[in-house]
Backbone as a printed PyTorch tensor [residue, N CA C, xyz], in Angstrom:
tensor([[[  0.8360,  -1.1810,   0.0000],
         [  0.0000,   0.0000,   0.0000],
         [  0.8800,   1.2440,   0.0000]],

        [[  0.6670,   2.1340,  -0.9610],
         [  1.4870,   3.3400,  -1.0350],
         [  0.7580,   4.5270,  -0.4130]],

        [[  1.5190,   5.3030,   0.3420],
         [  0.9780,   6.4660,   1.0380],
         [  1.4870,   7.7340,   0.3750]],

        [[  0.5530,   8.6380,   0.1080],
         [  0.8670,   9.9510,  -0.4590],
         [  0.6340,  10.9820,   0.6330]],

        [[  1.5680,  11.9200,   0.7460],
         [  1.4410,  12.9980,   1.7220],
         [  1.3500,  14.3180,   0.9730]],

        [[  0.3040,  15.0740,   1.2630],
         [  0.1330,  16.4250,   0.7320],
         [  0.0980,  17.3700,   1.9260]],

        [[  0.3850,  18.6340,   1.6980],
         [  0.3880,  19.5720,   2.8150],
         [ -0.0290,  20.9550,   2.3520]],

        [[ -0.5210,  21.7320,   3.3130],
         [ -0.9150,  23.0990,   3.0070],
         [ -1.6380,  23.7300,   4.1740]],

        [[ -2.0080,  24.9900,   3.9840],
         [ -2.7510,  25.7230,   4.9940],
         [ -4.2490,  25.4720,   4.8320]],

        [[ -4.7330,  25.5170,   3.5960],
         [ -6.1330,  25.2280,   3.2650],
         [ -7.1040,  26.0950,   4.0600]],

        [[ -6.8400,  27.4020,   4.0910],
         [ -7.6970,  28.2850,   4.8780],
         [ -9.0500,  28.5210,   4.2100]],

        [[ -9.0490,  28.9600,   2.9920],
         [-10.3020,  29.1060,   2.2510],
         [-10.2780,  28.0980,   1.1180]],

        [[-11.0180,  27.0410,   1.2730],
         [-11.0180,  25.9540,   0.3020],
         [-11.5660,  26.4470,  -1.0350]],

        [[-10.8340,  26.1650,  -2.1110],
         [-11.2520,  26.5890,  -3.4520],
         [-10.9260,  25.4840,  -4.4600]],

        [[-11.3630,  25.6330,  -5.7240],
         [-11.1630,  24.5710,  -6.7230],
         [ -9.7090,  24.1140,  -6.8900]],

        [[ -8.7480,  24.9960,  -6.7240],
         [ -7.3450,  24.6020,  -6.8300],
         [ -6.9510,  23.6050,  -5.7500]],

        [[ -7.4600,  23.8010,  -4.5380],
         [ -7.1940,  22.8510,  -3.4520],
         [ -7.7790,  21.4790,  -3.7790]],

        [[ -9.0140,  21.4780,  -4.2530],
         [ -9.6800,  20.2150,  -4.5870],
         [ -8.8960,  19.4750,  -5.6720]],

        [[ -8.4940,  20.1880,  -6.7030],
         [ -7.7280,  19.5880,  -7.8040],
         [ -6.4040,  19.0170,  -7.2910]],

        [[ -5.6990,  19.7790,  -6.4380],
         [ -4.4300,  19.3370,  -5.8530],
         [ -4.6200,  18.0450,  -5.0600]],

        [[ -5.6490,  17.9920,  -4.2360],
         [ -5.8650,  16.8160,  -3.3940],
         [ -6.3510,  15.6190,  -4.2030]],

        [[ -7.1910,  15.8400,  -5.1850],
         [ -7.6460,  14.7290,  -6.0300],
         [ -6.4940,  14.1380,  -6.8380]],

        [[ -5.6510,  15.0050,  -7.4050],
         [ -4.4970,  14.5020,  -8.1610],
         [ -3.5180,  13.7960,  -7.2310]],

        [[ -3.3160,  14.3350,  -6.0480],
         [ -2.4290,  13.6880,  -5.0720],
         [ -2.9630,  12.3150,  -4.7070]],

        [[ -4.2470,  12.2180,  -4.4610],
         [ -4.8770,  10.9530,  -4.0930],
         [ -4.7170,   9.8970,  -5.1800]],

        [[ -4.7500,  10.3300,  -6.4250],
         [ -4.6670,   9.3800,  -7.5410],
         [ -3.2850,   8.7380,  -7.6760]],

        [[ -2.2970,   9.2520,  -6.9670],
         [ -0.9280,   8.7360,  -7.0730],
         [ -0.6460,   7.5430,  -6.1600]],

        [[ -1.5570,   7.2470,  -5.2400],
         [ -1.3040,   6.1510,  -4.3020],
         [ -2.5840,   5.5540,  -3.7610]],

        [[ -2.4240,   4.7360,  -2.7270],
         [ -3.5620,   4.0510,  -2.1160],
         [ -4.1820,   4.8400,  -0.9690]],

        [[ -3.3730,   5.6470,  -0.2980],
         [ -3.8420,   6.3890,   0.8720],
         [ -3.3000,   7.8140,   0.7970]],

        [[ -4.1850,   8.8060,   0.9840],
         [ -3.7600,  10.2060,   1.0100],
         [ -3.8570,  10.7430,   2.4270]],

        [[ -2.7100,  11.1780,   2.9530],
         [ -2.6410,  11.8370,   4.2490],
         [ -2.3310,  13.3060,   3.9810]],

        [[ -3.1870,  14.1840,   4.4770],
         [ -3.0050,  15.6210,   4.2680],
         [ -2.5680,  16.2490,   5.5860]],

        [[ -1.4540,  16.9760,   5.5250],
         [ -0.9060,  17.6470,   6.6990],
         [ -1.3390,  19.1110,   6.6490]],

        [[ -2.0400,  19.5300,   7.6840],
         [ -2.5480,  20.8920,   7.7850],
         [ -1.5360,  21.7310,   8.5630]],

        [[ -1.1690,  22.8720,   7.9950],
         [ -0.2220,  23.7670,   8.6610],
         [ -0.7940,  24.2510,   9.9920]],

        [[  0.0340,  24.2300,  11.0130],
         [ -0.3720,  24.7220,  12.3270],
         [ -0.5170,  26.2390,  12.2760]],

        [[ -1.4440,  26.7660,  13.0440],
         [ -1.6550,  28.2110,  13.0920],
         [ -0.3510,  28.9360,  13.4060]],

        [[  0.4230,  28.3930,  14.3290],
         [  1.6670,  29.0410,  14.7650],
         [  2.7200,  29.0990,  13.6670]],

        [[  2.5830,  28.3030,  12.6260],
         [  3.5800,  28.2520,  11.5590],
         [  3.1410,  29.0050,  10.3040]],

        [[  1.9210,  29.5440,  10.3090],
         [  1.4170,  30.2790,   9.1540],
         [  1.9090,  31.7220,   9.2470]],

        [[  2.5760,  32.1960,   8.1880],
         [  3.1620,  33.5440,   8.1940],
         [  2.1350,  34.6220,   8.4910]],

        [[  0.9930,  34.5580,   7.8340],
         [ -0.0350,  35.5880,   7.9600],
         [ -1.1880,  35.0780,   8.8280]],

        [[ -0.8510,  34.5020,   9.9830],
         [ -1.8620,  33.8140,  10.7840],
         [ -2.9520,  34.7320,  11.3230]],

        [[ -2.6760,  36.0270,  11.4460],
         [ -3.7190,  36.9210,  11.9560],
         [ -4.8640,  37.0710,  10.9570]],

        [[ -4.6390,  36.6830,   9.7060],
         [ -5.6770,  36.7700,   8.6880],
         [ -6.3210,  35.4250,   8.3600]],

        [[ -6.0530,  34.4050,   9.1680],
         [ -6.6980,  33.1100,   8.9380],
         [ -8.1890,  33.2180,   9.2180]],

        [[ -8.9900,  32.6460,   8.3460],
         [-10.4400,  32.6260,   8.5430],
         [-10.8480,  31.5010,   9.4930]],

        [[-10.0800,  30.3990,   9.4870],
         [-10.4050,  29.2250,  10.2820],
         [ -9.2080,  28.8000,  11.1230]],

        [[ -9.4890,  28.1820,  12.2630],
         [ -8.4160,  27.6610,  13.1110],
         [ -7.8580,  26.3840,  12.4740]],

        [[ -6.7200,  25.9460,  12.9650],
         [ -6.1110,  24.7150,  12.4500],
         [ -7.0370,  23.5110,  12.6320]],

        [[ -7.7480,  23.4470,  13.7270],
         [ -8.6690,  22.3290,  13.9680],
         [ -9.8470,  22.3820,  12.9990]],

        [[-10.3440,  23.5770,  12.7120],
         [-11.4400,  23.7180,  11.7550],
         [-10.9740,  23.3470,  10.3480]],

        [[ -9.7730,  23.7960,   9.9800],
         [ -9.2360,  23.4730,   8.6540],
         [ -9.0020,  21.9690,   8.5100]],

        [[ -8.5330,  21.3240,   9.5610],
         [ -8.3340,  19.8700,   9.5260],
         [ -9.6760,  19.1590,   9.3220]],

        [[-10.6930,  19.6050,  10.0290],
         [-12.0180,  18.9840,   9.9160],
         [-12.5900,  19.1690,   8.5040]],

        [[-12.4200,  20.3380,   7.9260],
         [-12.8980,  20.6040,   6.5610],
         [-12.2080,  19.6650,   5.5730]],

        [[-10.8870,  19.5680,   5.6530],
         [-10.1250,  18.7310,   4.7260],
         [-10.4520,  17.2520,   4.9450]],

        [[-10.6260,  16.8480,   6.1890],
         [-10.9580,  15.4480,   6.4860],
         [-12.2850,  15.0510,   5.8490]],

        [[-13.1690,  16.0060,   5.6450],
         [-14.4690,  15.7260,   5.0650],
         [-14.4720,  15.5350,   3.5580]],

        [[-13.3450,  15.7580,   2.9090],
         [-13.2820,  15.6140,   1.4530],
         [-13.1250,  14.1510,   1.0500]],

        [[-13.7790,  13.7710,  -0.0040],
         [-13.7760,  12.3810,  -0.4700],
         [-12.3710,  11.8760,  -0.8060]],

        [[-11.5380,  12.7240,  -1.3720],
         [-10.2040,  12.2960,  -1.8020],
         [ -9.2440,  12.0560,  -0.6370]],

        [[ -9.5890,  12.5460,   0.5420],
         [ -8.6810,  12.5270,   1.6930],
         [ -8.9980,  11.3400,   2.5990]],

        [[ -7.9770,  10.5230,   2.8610],
         [ -8.1330,   9.3960,   3.7820],
         [ -7.8980,   9.8140,   5.2240]],

        [[ -6.9650,  10.7280,   5.4260],
         [ -6.6400,  11.1840,   6.7820],
         [ -6.0790,  12.5950,   6.7140]],

        [[ -6.5510,  13.4570,   7.6120],
         [ -6.0080,  14.8130,   7.7350],
         [ -5.4490,  14.9540,   9.1410]],

        [[ -4.2060,  15.4340,   9.2220],
         [ -3.5490,  15.5890,  10.5170],
         [ -2.9690,  16.9860,  10.6200]],

        [[ -2.7330,  17.4250,  11.8440],
         [ -2.0560,  18.6980,  12.0560],
         [ -0.5550,  18.4740,  11.9970]],

        [[  0.1370,  19.4060,  11.3640],
         [  1.5880,  19.3250,  11.2740],
         [  2.2290,  19.5820,  12.6270]],

        [[  3.5310,  19.5270,  12.6460],
         [  4.3040,  19.7250,  13.8610],
         [  4.3630,  21.2010,  14.2430]],

        [[  4.3710,  21.4650,  15.5240],
         [  4.5690,  22.8340,  16.0210],
         [  6.0350,  23.2400,  15.9180]],

        [[  6.9200,  22.2770,  16.0040],
         [  8.3450,  22.5760,  16.0110],
         [  9.0010,  22.2240,  14.7030]],

        [[  9.6130,  21.0630,  14.6700],
         [ 10.3340,  20.5910,  13.5000],
         [  9.3250,  20.1910,  12.4260]],

        [[  9.2540,  20.9740,  11.3770],
         [  8.2330,  20.7240,  10.3550],
         [  8.4370,  19.4000,   9.6380]],

        [[  9.6300,  18.8330,   9.7190],
         [  9.9070,  17.5900,   9.0090],
         [  9.6620,  16.3480,   9.8470]],

        [[  9.4000,  16.5240,  11.1340],
         [  9.1060,  15.3580,  11.9700],
         [  7.8040,  14.6940,  11.5380]],

        [[  6.9360,  15.4660,  10.9100],
         [  5.6820,  14.9100,  10.4120],
         [  5.9440,  13.8870,   9.3110]],

        [[  7.0070,  14.0930,   8.5510],
         [  7.3550,  13.1350,   7.4960],
         [  7.6770,  11.7830,   8.1290]],

        [[  8.3780,  11.7980,   9.2360],
         [  8.6680,  10.5430,   9.9350],
         [  7.3810,   9.8770,  10.4000]],

        [[  6.4540,  10.6720,  10.9060],
         [  5.1820,  10.1380,  11.4150],
         [  4.3610,   9.4960,  10.2890]],

        [[  4.2720,  10.1620,   9.1480],
         [  3.4510,   9.6810,   8.0260],
         [  4.1720,   8.5870,   7.2460]],

        [[  5.4980,   8.7010,   7.1270],
         [  6.3230,   7.7540,   6.3740],
         [  5.7800,   7.5460,   4.9490]],

        [[  5.7120,   8.6420,   4.1690],
         [  5.1000,   8.5480,   2.8400],
         [  6.0150,   7.9100,   1.7940]],

        [[  5.3750,   7.3530,   0.7800],
         [  6.1010,   6.8800,  -0.4000],
         [  6.2470,   8.0230,  -1.4040]],

        [[  5.2630,   8.9310,  -1.3740],
         [  5.2290,  10.0720,  -2.2890],
         [  4.8210,  11.3130,  -1.5020]],

        [[  5.4910,  12.4240,  -1.7710],
         [  5.0930,  13.7240,  -1.2390],
         [  4.7210,  14.5880,  -2.4270]],

        [[  3.5600,  15.2430,  -2.3300],
         [  3.1530,  16.1340,  -3.4060],
         [  3.3150,  17.5870,  -2.9690]],

        [[  3.6500,  18.4030,  -3.9410],
         [  3.8440,  19.8310,  -3.7370],
         [  2.8890,  20.5500,  -4.6790]],

        [[  2.1820,  21.5200,  -4.1720],
         [  1.2730,  22.3060,  -5.0000],
         [  2.0280,  23.2130,  -5.9560]],

        [[  1.3670,  23.6150,  -7.0250],
         [  2.0030,  24.4470,  -8.0530],
         [  2.5020,  25.7700,  -7.4840]],

        [[  1.8600,  26.2700,  -6.4320],
         [  2.2250,  27.5760,  -5.8790],
         [  3.0610,  27.4690,  -4.6070]],

        [[  3.4320,  26.2530,  -4.2310],
         [  4.2530,  26.0800,  -3.0310],
         [  5.7210,  26.2530,  -3.4040]],

        [[  6.3850,  27.1150,  -2.6690],
         [  7.7610,  27.4780,  -2.9720],
         [  8.7330,  26.4930,  -2.3220]],

        [[  8.7260,  25.2660,  -2.8350],
         [  9.6190,  24.2250,  -2.3220],
         [ 10.3590,  23.5990,  -3.4970]],

        [[ 11.6380,  23.3520,  -3.3210],
         [ 12.4400,  22.6540,  -4.3220],
         [ 12.1770,  21.1570,  -4.1950]],

        [[ 11.8400,  20.5040,  -5.3080],
         [ 11.5960,  19.0580,  -5.2830],
         [ 12.8100,  18.3110,  -4.7430]],

        [[ 14.0060,  18.7110,  -5.1690],
         [ 15.2090,  17.9920,  -4.7380],
         [ 15.4610,  18.1740,  -3.2350]],

        [[ 15.1880,  19.3630,  -2.6990],
         [ 15.3780,  19.5820,  -1.2560],
         [ 14.3450,  18.8090,  -0.4400]],

        [[ 13.1000,  18.7930,  -0.9080],
         [ 12.0630,  18.0360,  -0.2060],
         [ 12.4020,  16.5510,  -0.2360]],

        [[ 12.8650,  16.0620,  -1.3860],
         [ 13.2270,  14.6530,  -1.5290],
         [ 14.3400,  14.2700,  -0.5550]],

        [[ 15.3810,  15.0890,  -0.4880],
         [ 16.5060,  14.8060,   0.4050],
         [ 16.0560,  14.8100,   1.8660]],

        [[ 15.2880,  15.8220,   2.2580],
         [ 14.7930,  15.9190,   3.6330],
         [ 13.9450,  14.7000,   3.9730]],

        [[ 13.0480,  14.3330,   3.0610],
         [ 12.1460,  13.2080,   3.3220],
         [ 12.9170,  11.9070,   3.4400]],

        [[ 13.8500,  11.6920,   2.5430],
         [ 14.6210,  10.4450,   2.5770],
         [ 15.5140,  10.3700,   3.7990]],

        [[ 16.0310,  11.5100,   4.2450],
         [ 16.8030,  11.5340,   5.4900],
         [ 15.8970,  11.2170,   6.6820]],

        [[ 14.6510,  11.7100,   6.6250],
         [ 13.7170,  11.5200,   7.7410],
         [ 13.2500,  10.0750,   7.8630]],

        [[ 13.0510,   9.3980,   6.7260],
         [ 12.4940,   8.0400,   6.7820],
         [ 13.5060,   6.9610,   6.4060]],

        [[ 14.7100,   7.3520,   6.0530],
         [ 15.7670,   6.4090,   5.6770],
         [ 15.3300,   5.4730,   4.5580]],

        [[ 14.7140,   6.0300,   3.5470],
         [ 14.2720,   5.2450,   2.3980],
         [ 13.9350,   6.1700,   1.2470]],

        [[ 13.5570,   5.5750,   0.1200],
         [ 13.2450,   6.3690,  -1.0640],
         [ 11.8480,   6.9930,  -0.9540]],

        [[ 11.7680,   8.2740,  -1.3050],
         [ 10.5050,   8.9960,  -1.3300],
         [ 10.4470,   9.7670,  -2.6420]],

        [[  9.3710,   9.5590,  -3.3950],
         [  9.1710,  10.3220,  -4.6230],
         [  8.5320,  11.6600,  -4.2630]],

        [[  8.8900,  12.6920,  -5.0320],
         [  8.2920,  14.0050,  -4.8350],
         [  7.7030,  14.4530,  -6.1640]],

        [[  6.4360,  14.8140,  -6.1500],
         [  5.7300,  15.2240,  -7.3590],
         [  5.1530,  16.6200,  -7.1730]],

        [[  5.4060,  17.5030,  -8.1400],
         [  4.7450,  18.8090,  -8.1460],
         [  3.4440,  18.6360,  -8.9130]],

        [[  2.3470,  19.0580,  -8.2940],
         [  1.0190,  18.8940,  -8.8750],
         [  0.5910,  20.2110,  -9.5250]],

        [[  0.2550,  20.1410, -10.8040],
         [ -0.2660,  21.3230, -11.4910],
         [ -1.7570,  21.3910, -11.1950]],

        [[ -2.1140,  22.2520, -10.2500],
         [ -3.5130,  22.3630,  -9.8550],
         [ -4.0280,  23.7880, -10.0190]],

        [[ -3.3480,  24.5570, -10.8330],
         [ -3.7360,  25.9520, -11.0250],
         [ -5.1320,  26.0530, -11.6310]],

        [[ -5.9510,  26.8530, -10.9910],
         [ -7.3030,  27.0930, -11.5010],
         [ -7.5890,  28.5860, -11.5790]],

        [[ -6.5880,  29.3920, -11.2730],
         [ -6.7960,  30.8330, -11.2510],
         [ -7.3450,  31.3350,  -9.9290]],

        [[ -7.4090,  30.4690,  -8.9240],
         [ -7.9030,  30.8480,  -7.6070],
         [ -6.7540,  30.8280,  -6.6060]],

        [[ -6.8250,  31.6980,  -5.6380],
         [ -5.9180,  31.6280,  -4.4920],
         [ -6.6640,  32.1630,  -3.2830]],

        [[ -6.3460,  31.6310,  -2.1290],
         [ -7.0120,  32.0750,  -0.9050],
         [ -6.7720,  33.5630,  -0.6750]],

        [[ -5.5610,  34.0170,  -0.9450],
         [ -5.2310,  35.4400,  -0.7500],
         [ -6.0730,  36.3230,  -1.6520]],

        [[ -6.2130,  35.9330,  -2.9120],
         [ -7.0330,  36.7100,  -3.8520],
         [ -8.4950,  36.7210,  -3.4320]],

        [[ -8.9940,  35.5830,  -2.9830],
         [-10.3870,  35.4980,  -2.5340],
         [-10.6120,  36.4320,  -1.3440]],

        [[ -9.6940,  36.4040,  -0.3820],
         [ -9.8150,  37.2800,   0.7850],
         [ -9.7890,  38.7460,   0.3650]],

        [[ -8.9120,  39.0870,  -0.5810],
         [ -8.8240,  40.4740,  -1.0400],
         [-10.1170,  40.9140,  -1.7260]],

        [[-10.6810,  40.0570,  -2.5550],
         [-11.9570,  40.3860,  -3.2160],
         [-13.0600,  40.6140,  -2.2050]],

        [[-13.0950,  39.7830,  -1.1810],
         [-14.1110,  39.9400,  -0.1390],
         [-13.9400,  41.2630,   0.6200]],

        [[-12.6850,  41.6020,   0.9180],
         [-12.4130,  42.8600,   1.6190],
         [-12.7750,  44.0570,   0.7420]],

        [[-12.5190,  43.9500,  -0.5420],
         [-12.8250,  45.0430,  -1.4700],
         [-14.3220,  45.2960,  -1.5720]],

        [[-15.1190,  44.2660,  -1.3360],
         [-16.5770,  44.3850,  -1.4530],
         [-17.2260,  44.9750,  -0.2010]],

        [[-16.4660,  45.0520,   0.8680],
         [-17.0270,  45.5690,   2.1310],
         [-16.9700,  47.0750,   2.1510]]])
């Protein structure tokens, strides 16, 4: 059984998130989604939902087998916990595939594939929030 790990903040769920998670799910047998902790989100004062609420929302999606909260400290300790065969990176996530691969393989002492998922739909949580603020 192959495990795929996806990660993100997922504050305002939009079509790009759904596409990212569905494509991630199609790469393996089990999709584990790691939700960014509130304390690790750069712009946390503008979060619409708490980490627990975001985890519950993501857990409710058909493509997701398990949603967990990421680590408060070492962000890579979660990789050890999940022990994925594949890690997916969203099109807008600023992570180097080679750096993620090295970190993951060091964490689990085995081979981990890293896939960048093209899930662009023209939506972003930041843009959605800005449009909402502009309408007020």
